[in-house]
C-alpha positions in Angstrom: -12.7 19.0 -1.9 -16.4 19.4 -2.2 -19.3 17.0 -2.3 -18.8 16.2 -6.0 -15.2 15.3 -5.4 -16.2 13.0 -2.5 -18.7 11.4 -4.8 -16.2 10.9 -7.6 -13.4 9.4 -5.5 -15.3 6.1 -4.6 -16.3 5.7 -8.3 -12.7 6.1 -9.4 -11.4 3.8 -6.7 -13.9 1.1 -7.7 -13.1 1.5 -11.4 -10.1 3.6 -12.4 -10.9 3.0 -16.0 -14.4 4.6 -15.9 -14.9 6.9 -18.9 -15.2 10.6 -18.4 -18.7 10.3 -19.9 -19.7 7.7 -17.3 -18.1 9.6 -14.4 -19.7 12.8 -15.6 -23.1 11.2 -15.8 -22.8 9.8 -12.3 -21.9 13.3 -11.0 -24.3 15.3 -13.2 -21.5 16.9 -15.1 -20.2 16.9 -18.7 -17.4 14.6 -19.6 -14.9 17.5 -19.9 -16.0 18.8 -16.5 -15.5 15.4 -14.9 -12.1 15.1 -16.5 -11.1 18.5 -15.2 -12.2 17.6 -11.6 -10.0 14.4 -11.7 -7.1 16.4 -13.1 -7.4 18.9 -10.2 -7.6 16.0 -7.7 -4.4 14.6 -9.2 -2.7 18.1 -9.2 -3.6 18.5 -5.4 -2.2 15.1 -4.6 -5.5 13.6 -3.5 -5.2 11.0 -6.3 -1.6 9.8 -6.3 -1.8 7.5 -9.3 -4.0 5.1 -11.2 -2.9 1.5 -11.1 -4.0 -2.1 -11.6 -4.6 -4.0 -8.4 -3.1 -7.5 -8.8 -4.0 -10.7 -6.9 -0.8 -11.8 -5.2 -2.0 -15.3 -4.8 -2.9 -15.6 -8.5 0.6 -14.6 -9.3 2.0 -17.3 -7.0 2.7 -15.2 -3.9 0.8 -17.6 -1.5 2.6 -16.5 1.6 2.0 -13.1 3.2 3.7 -12.2 6.5 3.9 -9.2 8.7 7.3 -8.7 10.3 8.0 -6.4 13.3 11.6 -5.2 13.1 13.6 -3.7 16.0 16.9 -2.0 15.0 19.9 -2.4 17.3 21.4 1.0 16.3 19.1 3.9 15.4 21.9 5.5 13.4 21.3 2.7 10.8 17.7 3.7 10.3 18.3 5.5 7.0 20.3 2.7 5.6 17.6 0.2 6.7 14.9 2.2 5.1 16.9 2.5 1.9 17.6 -1.2 1.9 14.0 -2.4 2.4 12.9 -0.1 -0.5 15.0 -2.2 -2.9 13.6 -5.6 -1.8 10.8 -6.7 -4.1 9.3 -9.0 -1.5 8.5 -6.1 0.8 5.2 -4.6 -0.4 4.8 -2.2 2.6 7.2 -0.7 5.2 5.9 1.4 8.1 8.0 3.2 10.6 5.9 2.6 13.8 5.7 3.8 17.4 5.9 1.2 20.2 8.3 -1.6 21.1 9.4 -2.1 17.5 10.7 0.3 14.9 9.2 -1.0 11.6 6.4 -3.1 10.4 6.9 -4.8 7.1 4.4 -6.6 4.9 6.1 -9.2 2.8 4.8 -11.5 0.1 6.6 -14.7 -0.9 6.1 -17.8 -3.0 7.0 -20.2 -0.3 8.2 -20.7 3.2 11.7 -21.5 1.8 11.7 -18.2 0.0 10.7 -16.5 3.3 13.5 -18.2 5.2 16.1 -17.0 2.6 14.6 -13.5 2.8 14.9 -13.4 6.6 18.5 -14.7 6.5 19.5 -12.2 3.8 17.5 -9.0 4.7 17.0 -9.1 8.4 20.5 -9.7 9.7 22.8 -7.8 12.0 24.5 -6.2 9.1 21.3 -4.4 8.1 21.1 -3.1 11.7 18.4 -5.5 12.8 18.5 -6.4 16.5 15.4 -8.6 16.4 12.3 -9.4 14.4 9.0 -11.1 15.0 6.9 -12.6 12.2 3.2 -13.2 11.8 2.3 -15.5 8.9 -1.2 -14.7 7.4 -3.6 -17.7 7.3 -6.2 -15.7 5.4 -7.2 -12.1 4.7 -10.6 -11.2 6.1 -10.6 -7.5 5.1 -8.2 -5.6 2.9 -9.5 -2.1 2.7 -8.7 0.2 -0.2 -10.7 3.1 1.3 -13.4 2.7 -1.4 -16.0 1.6 1.2 -15.2 4.3 3.7 -17.1 7.6 3.9 -14.9 10.4 2.9 -14.4 13.4 5.2 -16.6 16.4 4.8 -15.3 19.9 4.1 
């Protein structure tokens, strides 16, 4: 990555629908040269995909919780990971170091839905020994990296 790539990425993160012409103008390049840069960033895995960012609350998902999960049997880790990948309420799953094994970010429509989720997904059969939940009151910062300076060469 060079300086032009580091300049292009925040523009693309802010507006993934920017035209090649607009991007090229911002970078001092032609539209085809800007498109080629983006293609190479995708090819090298710097850009994973282009997607629409949705507002969970506007879609009715008014409850966000972070759930720390401790497994009772580490031999069930692969099965747990596979299982959480199939649950639509789980929007993030991180294998973490520390007292717990996983940190889940879940989004639900209600506390009743959360209760049903916990009883169904975080039971002993799934290998879960214990879990702790933090219910979000409000989100102060949700960083998409677009405001961070990108690393230099």
